[in-house]
C-alpha positions in Angstrom: 5.1 -13.9 -4.9 3.1 -11.8 -7.7 5.4 -10.2 -10.8 5.1 -6.8 -12.0 5.3 -5.7 -15.2 7.1 -2.2 -15.3 5.2 1.1 -16.9 6.6 4.1 -18.2 4.2 6.9 -17.0 3.2 9.9 -19.5 2.1 12.9 -17.1 -1.0 15.8 -17.7 -0.4 19.1 -16.5 -3.6 18.9 -15.4 -2.9 15.7 -13.2 -4.0 16.4 -9.1 -0.8 15.1 -7.2 0.5 11.9 -8.7 -0.9 9.3 -6.6 -0.5 5.0 -6.4 -4.0 4.0 -7.6 -4.5 0.2 -7.8 -7.0 -1.8 -9.6 -8.5 -5.3 -9.2 -10.3 -6.8 -11.4 -11.7 -10.2 -11.7 -10.2 -12.7 -15.5 -13.5 -12.4 -16.9 -13.1 -10.3 -20.2 -16.6 -8.5 -19.9 -15.7 -7.4 -16.3 -12.1 -6.1 -17.6 -13.1 -4.4 -20.9 -15.2 -1.4 -19.7 -12.8 0.3 -17.1 -9.6 -0.2 -19.5 -9.9 3.5 -21.0 -10.7 4.8 -17.4 -6.9 3.1 -16.4 -5.3 4.7 -19.5 -7.1 8.2 -18.6 -5.5 7.8 -15.1 -1.6 6.9 -15.9 -2.6 9.2 -18.7 -2.9 11.7 -15.7 0.5 10.8 -13.9 -0.9 8.3 -11.2 1.0 5.3 -10.7 -1.7 2.7 -11.6 -1.0 -0.8 -10.7 -3.8 -3.3 -11.6 -4.3 -7.2 -9.7 -5.5 -9.7 -12.2 -4.4 -13.1 -13.6 -2.6 -14.2 -17.3 -5.9 -14.5 -18.9 -6.5 -10.4 -18.9 -2.7 -9.1 -19.0 -3.4 -8.6 -22.9 -5.9 -6.6 -22.3 -4.5 -4.7 -19.4 -1.0 -3.9 -21.2 -1.9 -1.3 -23.0 -2.5 0.8 -20.4 0.5 1.6 -19.2 -1.1 0.5 -16.1 1.9 -2.3 -14.3 0.8 -5.6 -14.3 0.3 -7.1 -10.6 -0.1 -11.0 -11.4 -2.4 -13.0 -9.1 -3.7 -16.7 -9.8 -7.3 -17.7 -9.8 -9.6 -21.2 -9.8 -12.6 -19.2 -11.7 -13.4 -20.9 -14.7 -12.5 -18.2 -17.9 -10.7 -20.6 -20.2 -13.7 -22.7 -20.5 -16.4 -20.2 -19.4 -17.3 -23.8 -18.2 -20.0 -21.2 -15.1 -22.8 -23.4 -13.2 -25.7 -22.7 -13.7 -27.2 -22.8 -10.4 -27.2 -19.2 -8.5 -25.7 -20.5 -5.5 -22.9 -22.5 -6.9 -22.2 -19.9 -8.9 -21.5 -17.0 -6.2 -19.4 -19.7 -3.9 -16.6 -19.9 -7.0 -16.6 -15.8 -6.4 -16.0 -16.7 -2.3 -13.6 -19.4 -2.9 -11.7 -16.9 -5.0 -11.7 -14.2 -2.9 -10.1 -17.0 -0.1 -7.3 -17.6 -2.3 -6.4 -14.1 -3.5 -6.5 -11.9 -1.1 -3.4 -13.9 0.5 -1.8 -13.0 -2.9 -2.9 -9.2 -2.6 -0.8 -8.9 0.7 1.9 -9.6 -0.7 1.7 -7.4 -3.4 0.6 -4.7 -1.4 0.9 -4.5 2.3 4.6 -3.5 1.5 3.3 -0.9 -0.7 -0.2 0.2 0.3 -2.5 2.0 -2.7 -3.6 5.8 -2.1 -6.6 4.7 -3.4 -8.0 1.1 -4.5 -10.2 0.9 -7.4 -12.6 -2.5 -7.4 -14.5 -5.1 -9.5 -18.0 -5.8 -8.6 -16.4 -9.3 -8.3 -13.4 -8.9 -6.7 -14.1 -9.6 -3.0 -10.7 -9.8 -2.0 -10.0 -6.2 -3.1 -12.4 -4.3 -0.4 -11.2 -6.8 2.3 -7.4 -5.8 1.8 -8.6 -1.8 1.2 -10.7 -2.2 4.4 -7.5 -4.1 6.6 -4.9 -1.3 5.3 -8.1 1.6 6.1 -7.6 2.8 2.8 -10.7 3.7 0.0 -11.7 2.1 -2.2 -14.4 2.9 -5.1 -16.4 0.1 -6.9 -16.6 -0.2 -10.9 -19.0 -1.5 -11.4 -19.5 -2.8 -15.2 -23.1 -4.0 -14.2 -25.8 -2.5 -12.9 -26.3 -1.8 -9.3 -28.6 -2.5 -6.3 -31.4 -0.2 -5.4 -33.4 0.2 -1.9 -35.3 -3.2 -1.9 -33.2 -5.3 -3.8 -32.3 -7.1 -1.3 -35.4 -8.2 0.0 -36.5 -8.7 -3.8 -33.5 -10.6 -5.0 -32.2 -11.8 -1.8 -35.0 -13.4 -0.3 -34.8 -15.6 -3.2 -31.2 -16.4 -3.4 -32.1 -17.2 0.1 -34.3 -19.9 -0.1 -32.1 -21.7 -2.7 -30.3 -25.3 -1.7 -26.8 -24.3 -0.1 -27.5 -20.6 0.6 -27.3 -21.0 3.8 -24.2 -22.5 3.8 -22.7 -20.3 1.8 -24.1 -17.1 3.8 -22.2 -18.7 7.0 -19.0 -19.4 5.2 -18.8 -15.9 3.7 -19.3 -14.6 7.0 -17.2 -16.5 8.8 -14.2 -15.3 6.1 -15.1 -11.6 6.9 -14.8 -12.4 10.7 -11.2 -13.5 10.1 -10.0 -11.6 7.0 -9.6 -8.0 8.5 -12.3 -6.6 6.8 -14.4 -3.9 8.8 -17.5 -4.9 7.4 -18.6 -7.7 8.4 -22.5 -8.1 7.2 -22.7 -10.5 3.8 -25.2 -8.1 2.5 -23.6 -5.1 3.2 -19.9 -6.3 2.3 -21.1 -8.1 -1.6 -24.0 -5.6 -2.5 -23.8 -2.0 -1.1 -20.1 -0.4 -2.4 -19.3 2.7 0.4 -18.5 4.5 -3.8 -19.4 3.3 -7.2 -19.2 4.5 -10.8 -21.5 2.0 -12.5 -20.1 2.2 -16.2 -23.5 1.5 -18.1 -25.9 4.0 -19.1 -28.8 5.1 -16.5 -31.4 3.2 -18.7 -29.8 0.6 -18.0 -30.6 0.2 -14.2 -33.7 -1.0 -12.6 -35.0 1.0 -10.3 -32.7 3.6 -10.9 -34.9 6.1 -9.2 -34.4 3.6 -6.5 -30.3 3.5 -6.4 -28.3 6.2 -3.4 -27.3 8.4 -5.2 -24.8 9.4 -2.7 -22.9 6.1 -3.4 -23.3 5.3 -7.3 -22.6 7.5 -10.0 -23.7 6.7 -13.6 -20.6 7.5 -15.6 -22.0 5.9 -19.0 -20.3 3.5 -21.3 -16.1 5.0 -20.9 -14.6 4.3 -24.9 -11.8 5.9 -25.5 -9.1 5.5 -28.1 -9.4 1.9 -29.5 -7.2 2.0 -32.0 -5.0 -1.0 -30.9 -8.2 -3.2 -31.2 -8.0 -2.0 -35.2 -10.7 -0.2 -37.1 -13.0 -1.4 -39.4 -14.5 0.1 -42.7 -18.0 -0.4 -44.1 -18.0 -1.7 -47.4 -19.1 0.6 -50.0 -21.2 -1.5 -51.6 -23.3 -1.8 -48.4 -26.9 0.3 -48.0 -27.1 -1.7 -44.4 -24.9 -3.1 -41.7 -25.7 -5.9 -39.5 -23.6 -6.7 -36.9 -24.4 -10.5 -35.1 -22.2 -11.0 -31.8 -22.6 -12.9 -28.6 -19.7 -11.3 -26.6 -16.9 -13.2 -25.4 -18.0 -16.1 -23.1 -21.3 -17.5 -24.9 -19.8 -18.0 -28.2 -20.4 -21.8 -28.6 -23.3 -22.0 -30.9 -23.1 -23.1 -33.8 -26.6 -23.8 -35.1 -27.6 -20.0 -34.2 -24.8 -18.8 -36.6 -26.0 -21.8 -39.3 -29.7 -19.9 -38.4 -28.0 -16.2 -39.0 -26.0 -17.1 -42.3 -29.9 -18.3 -43.4 -31.8 -15.5 -42.3 -29.0 -13.1 -43.1 -27.1 -14.0 -46.0 -27.9 -12.9 -49.2 -30.4 -10.2 -47.9 -30.3 -7.2 -50.7 -28.1 -4.5 -49.5 -27.4 -5.7 -46.6 -23.1 -6.5 -45.3 -23.2 -8.7 -42.6 -20.0 -9.3 -39.8 -20.5 -12.4 -37.7 -18.4 -12.7 -35.1 -18.3 -16.6 -33.8 -15.6 -16.8 -31.0 -12.9 -18.7 -30.3 -14.3 -22.1 -29.5 -16.7 -21.8 -33.6 -14.9 -23.7 -36.6 -16.6 -21.8 -39.3 -16.4 -25.1 -41.4 -19.4 -25.5 -39.3 -21.8 -22.9 -40.9 -21.2 -24.6 -44.2 -21.5 -22.2 -47.2 -21.3 -18.7 -46.2 -22.5 -16.4 -48.9 -20.7 -13.5 -50.3 -22.5 -10.8 -48.5 -21.8 -12.4 -44.7 -17.9 -11.6 -43.3 -17.2 -14.3 -40.3 -14.3 -14.1 -38.0 -13.7 -15.1 -34.4 -12.9 -11.7 -33.2 -14.3 -8.0 -34.2 -13.3 -4.5 -33.3 -17.5 -4.0 -32.0 -17.3 -0.5 -31.1 -15.8 0.7 -34.5 -18.4 -1.9 -36.5 -21.5 -0.5 -34.4 -20.5 3.3 -35.1 -21.6 2.2 -38.6 -24.1 -0.7 -38.0 -27.9 -0.7 -38.8 -28.4 -2.9 -36.8 -27.3 -5.1 -34.0 -27.9 -8.9 -33.0 -26.5 -9.2 -29.6 -27.2 -11.3 -26.6 -27.7 -8.6 -24.6 -24.6 -8.9 -22.4 -24.3 -5.3 -20.2 -21.1 -4.3 -22.4 -22.8 -4.8 -25.4 -26.4 -3.3 -24.3 -24.6 0.3 -23.6 -22.3 -0.2 -26.4 -25.5 -0.4 -28.1 -27.5 1.8 -26.9 -23.9 4.3 -26.8 -23.9 4.1 -30.7 -27.7 4.4 -31.3 -28.2 1.1 -33.0 -31.7 -1.1 -32.5 -31.4 -3.7 -31.6 -32.3 -7.8 -31.6 -31.4 -9.4 -28.2 -31.3 -12.8 -28.2 -30.0 -13.5 -23.9 -27.8 -16.6 -23.3 -27.2 -16.5 -19.1 -26.8 -14.5 -16.6 -28.2 -11.1 -16.4 -28.9 -10.9 -19.7 -33.0 -11.9 -20.0 -33.2 -9.1 -17.8 -31.1 -6.9 -20.4 -32.6 -7.8 -23.1 -36.3 -7.1 -21.4 -34.9 -3.7 -20.3 -34.2 -2.8 -24.6 -37.6 -4.1 -24.7 -39.2 -1.6 -22.4 -36.9 1.2 -23.4 -38.1 1.0 -27.4 -35.1 0.1 -29.0 -35.2 -4.1 -29.6 -36.6 -7.3 -30.3 -36.4 -10.1 -27.7 -36.0 -13.6 -30.0 -34.8 -16.8 -27.0 -32.2 -19.1 -28.7 -34.8 -21.5 -28.3 -37.1 -19.5 -30.9 -34.4 -18.4 -33.0 -35.3 -19.7 -36.2 -34.1 -18.0 -39.4 -37.9 -17.0 -40.0 -37.8 -15.6 -36.9 -34.8 -13.6 -37.4 -35.7 -12.2 -40.2 -38.9 -11.2 -39.2 -37.8 -9.8 -36.4 -35.1 -7.7 -38.2 -37.5 -6.3 -40.6 -40.3 -5.4 -37.5 -37.4 -3.8 -35.8 -36.8 -1.7 -38.4 -40.2 -1.1 -39.9 -40.7 0.9 -36.3 -41.1 4.9 -37.1 -39.6 5.3 -33.9 -37.3 2.9 -32.8 -34.7 4.8 -34.7 -35.6 8.1 -33.0 -35.9 6.8 -29.5 -32.4 4.9 -29.8 -30.8 8.9 -31.2 -32.0 10.0 -27.7 -31.0 7.1 -25.8 -27.4 7.8 -27.3 -27.8 11.3 -26.7 -28.5 10.6 -22.6 -25.5 7.4 -22.5 -22.5 10.1 -23.9 -23.6 12.6 -21.9 -23.0 10.4 -18.4 -19.5 11.8 -19.1 -17.8 8.4 -19.7 -14.1 8.4 -19.2 -13.1 11.7 -18.2 -16.1 12.3 -15.3 -14.8 8.5 -14.6 -11.7 9.8 -13.8 -12.7 12.9 -11.8 -14.3 11.2 -9.5 -11.5 8.8 -8.6 -8.7 11.9 -8.8 -12.1 13.6 -6.0 -11.5 10.8 -3.4 -7.8 11.1 -3.4 -8.9 14.9 -1.3 
């Protein structure tokens, strides 16, 4: 049976009637981080918050004060060995939902939440909530569906090898798992209610998103002192952050090209995050102006940075926009190619694919980006727009509204 770690809730005089709110997440770090401040805020408002996830995410969740509910998962989050085939990747999440739902039932059937929150990939959460007749809100760390998306994207997916078998298995699971919604496309792609934790500017076809179901609250920041701070070196005229996030960091050749591109640039201090899968020794001699780390407090650095070389993951793209930092986008996989093109269309980034990311191309891209007289103004405007969407407090307010 899933184990619980107790917490000591703080109270807020502004809180509504204390409720049991359950968050059901997926163990990918990029899906856990965006909503943590919302969870922390709900706990601070006096609610009892439980958070179901795997041990892989436990240390990230602990500082929020939520009670940890442990489940096990077979998703490849430890070594990040995700299949490139879209049907195979989707099947992993379906298989996980089938395995996780019984675990959630053991934890929540005798202790149901008043309201369930869930990650976009946590199908078992929606099945659980519908089976219990409870309300549910999706916390989406990436873009959401829009009117016509099924015809534009779903049709392509449906034509892939193995898609028909996947759809049939999903429908069979829905028919027998207690979910009320038995249409696969509606269940997986159309949440009853969703809070999108991204800037609206990053959403494809934002004008075709159902505003009654989806609210863009923007990036949800808060007190990240537990992640550590960062002080800009006194002699740094400009700061460049290079990071490929948490899942696509096995790129020693790319890092070597970055060292060659930006090492020794007059006036620049370079923060290079290489993740835990790359040995710094693989990078060769490191110039004095390049600081290599396996992990960095990204937001703390972005707030002091002048440029950002990013994989264009949604979390990093959102943090870059909310910090007003021009970007070089080097997409690695998943939705990052779409995000990179979106950043370019917004006028705050240049895209360089990994195969083309030579030292010369990276250095030229940075110079071109900073030479654009309008990039800084566009970045500042999009920063203001992203922060005006309300972030953590607005998200918590909207969640409390669902409690009635």
